[in-house]
C-alpha positions, 0 to 999 in steps of 0.5 A: 275701681279694681273690683269694678274692673274685675267685675266688668271683665267677668261680665264680658267673658260671661256674655261671650260664653253665652254667645259661644253657646249659641254659635257652637264650637269652635266659634265659642273659643274664638269669641272668648279668646278675641274678647279677652284679647280686646281687653288686653289690648285696651289695658296695654294701650292705656298704660302705654299712652299714660306711661310715655317713654317708660312704657316702651317694653310694656307691650312685650312684658305683658304679652310675654307674661300672658303667654307664660301664664297660659302655657305654664300655669293654666295648662299645667293646672288643667293637666294636674287637676285632670290627671289627679282625678282621671289619671291619664288624659287624651286629646286630639293630637292634630288639634294640638299640633295645629295650634302649637306650630302656629304658636311657635312661629308667631312667638319667634317672629314677634319676641325673638326675631326683633333682637336680630333685625335691628338695635332694640333701643333704636327708634327707627324700627318701623319697617320691622314692626310693620312686617312683624305685625303683618306676619302675625295677622297672616298666621293667626288669620290662617289658623282661624280659617283652618279652625273654622272651615278647612279642618274644623273637626280637629278642635272639636271635643270628643266629649258630649256636651252636657246641657245645664237646665239652670244655665242662663239663656238670653237672646244673642243680641242682648248678650252681644250688647252687654258684651260691647258695653262691658268692653267699653267699661273695661277700657274706661276703667283701665285708662283711669286705674293704670297710673295708680297701678303702676305707682303702687308697684314702683312704690313697693320697690318691685320690678316694672316687669311685674306690671305686665304679669299683674295685667295679664293675670287679671285679664286671663283670670276668667279664661283660666277659670273656664279652662279649669272647669272644663278640665274638672269635667273631664274635657281636656280638649276644651281646656287646651283649646282655650289655653293654647288658642288664647296664647295664639290670639294674645300674640297674633292680635295684641302685637299687631294692635300695639304696633298700629297704636304705637305708630298712631301715637308715635310711641317707641316700643321694644318687642325683643325679649332679653336673654333670660326671658328668651331662655324661659320662653324656649324652655316653656314651649319645648316642655309644652311640645313634649308634654302634648306630643304623645296625645296622653298626659299625666300629673307629672307634666302639670307639675313641671309646667307649674314649676316653670311658671314659679321660676318665671316669677322668681326671676322677675323678683330676683333677676 
């Protein structure tokens, strides 16, 4: 079933990429990010409903894990691979700044601010959750408007597209149908496999927070492959669009969806990060800001970001 789940996720992203080829950029990366976010929400909601009171921090852990994976290991690998092959790499400074300013605001509001609004363990935090969900949607919606309408040229790659003659081509309505079918299969498989996945982690004596990392890693695997492939093709702009745009979607859409579900099923959730994770998140965001602030990067930035991800995993296993 785990194999079927991965195959279904790969199929969903494959067809979203075919749709993206039809509609062009920047709509392509948006479709891919939203498809991955739908899968992430489905997995989180399935585990929340199955886990009951023990799943109050699952959404927070999974979203935090997704952000750390995207900002450190995926961006780090793209910079490292691209830098090793082509030394320095350049990209649109305005595009990166547009994504990062939205990402920093949404991260602080959704994962840091809840610790200061009310007691994190209190069940009476509905107004706070509703406000956070609304603000996340507003910021993400405005970013999509800027990306697709107002300043669309910011996030377009300078590299000319190379069309692969052997590339699979299907009518867009067929790809859309298969995308929807794949997402439904993912939801059903996630609901079935989630209790077993949690049981395995607990039986191995591993921290429950590792469950969020496993979920995020499975979800983001296809997107990571797409970003790394773009970096190998000397297209660091597309790699950054995928990584940073997905991190923004992972927060803006997932938090809002999880808040709505928690209210519907009366599930208490906690969004605020612990002190250690807040420190790691701040350090990672600050490092990414410095790494991408000068429109040029090299392998050093990639190694540092990957080291931060290793540190994150180490603190989970040995808190």
